[in-house]
Phi, psi and omega in degrees: 000130182292163179297327179293313178298319180296322180292320178297318178298321180293317178299321180297317181292328184260014178296151177289130181254135178242107182298334182298317182294313181299316179290329177294319179297317178296316180298319178299318177298319179293322179294318179297317180296317180295319178299318180295319181285316182281340178278351179072028178287142181223142179243003185289334183268009186286325186250028175293155177308321182294318177295321178296322176295320179294320178297316178298319179295316182297315178298327178289320188278343176278352175290133183308139186306321182294338182241020189295315182246020178224180179293155180294133180228109181302317182298316178296320180292318178297318180296322178296316178294321178297321178295316178297319180296318183289319184287310187223325191300312182296315178293322178292322179294317178294323177295319177296317180295317181296316179297315183295320180293314179299321181294317186286329179291318177295316181296320181291323178298311181293317180297322179292326178287324182278335187300310180301320183289339176267352179275130184289334179282344182252318180279070179209164182303320178232093184291135174063020177242130179249146180076198178082184183292129180297141179288162179293157182294330180294319178294318179296318180293321180297311179291326177297320180294319180298310183299317181291323179295319178291317178297319177299316178296323179293325177298314181298318181297317185271346179285333182269123183295158180302325183295319179294310175306318183295317178298314179298312182291330178296320179293327183276321189253349182082173183289104174201184179284339187295320175300325181287319180298309184291324177300314180290324183292317183294314183297314185284337174294323176295320179290316182292325175298317178295314180292326177293325177293323177295321179297315179298316183291330181271355178287142181302145184270352185298304183294311176298325178293320179295321179294321180294320181293334176277000177097014179294144177280173179299318181295321177293323175298317182296313186277327183267326185260321186270320184298311179298324182281327187255357185297314181301314180290324177300316176298322178300316178293318180299313182291324177296318179290330175297318176301321176297321179298322177300310179298316182290327176297324176292322180290315182296340172301342178292346176281359177114003180270142192283068171245190179300326181296325179298317181285332174296314181293321180298314180295322178296321182292329180268009181057033177257081186291332178296316176294321179298316178296325176300311179294321177297321178294324177295321176295318179296321176296325176298315177295321179297317176300320177297320180296321180291315176299320178301312181298320180294318182291317183293326177294321180292322177294317180299317180295323181288000000 
């Protein structure tokens, strides 16, 4: 064994060991095994002849209809895709995009307003100030109540899934785009409010504390001290949730709203799996475009 290999082996033997990590991995394995046994999961039926025949039929039927039983023809496939885009695909994609953008704008507005009030470093009698004269108990109790109420409200908003919100709003507002927009906005407002509060709490205290020591108000601390420091990470969360809104807007179209999900369900009901795959791919491309826009905006913010 070379001296280098011997030194690597020695460092490996003398490495610091943390029993918590090892026992956590073992506990995770036991939990997975218990879930598999108690949940009644079975893998024996995955490769039955019937399943294999269904898989072969599905792979055959997702081939575009003009070339399903013939040789591949790029021109015929492009014409088929253009027809689907003209009939439903373009309008459904734009409807999905519009719903997702409207939902994330509303969610970001509510989340940005709620985040400081949910942050324990901001929703307190003297934000970002250490030491000094202790505040009165009435002030402490008031700010503790405000923070707890806002955090509880955000928990309620994000605890109820978008689908439940959509069903409730569909009964109230009728079949239109608004139930889908508001369902996504309400759920994501709870998530962005929580993430925004984490951004505020993890922001360095030097700049906000200096502003407070100079006599700055809470509003001035928020806009001058917190926004420049937390905006890049906040935008990361907003764009991530926007990608989620795009996916969920497509899914919520299954409730009868004219987004990509509506036509995915329609194609599935008519056993046109090639059309279904086309609409699924359109949604994936929309999410990819959103990711590129997110990266561009965050890079521009970091440069600024």
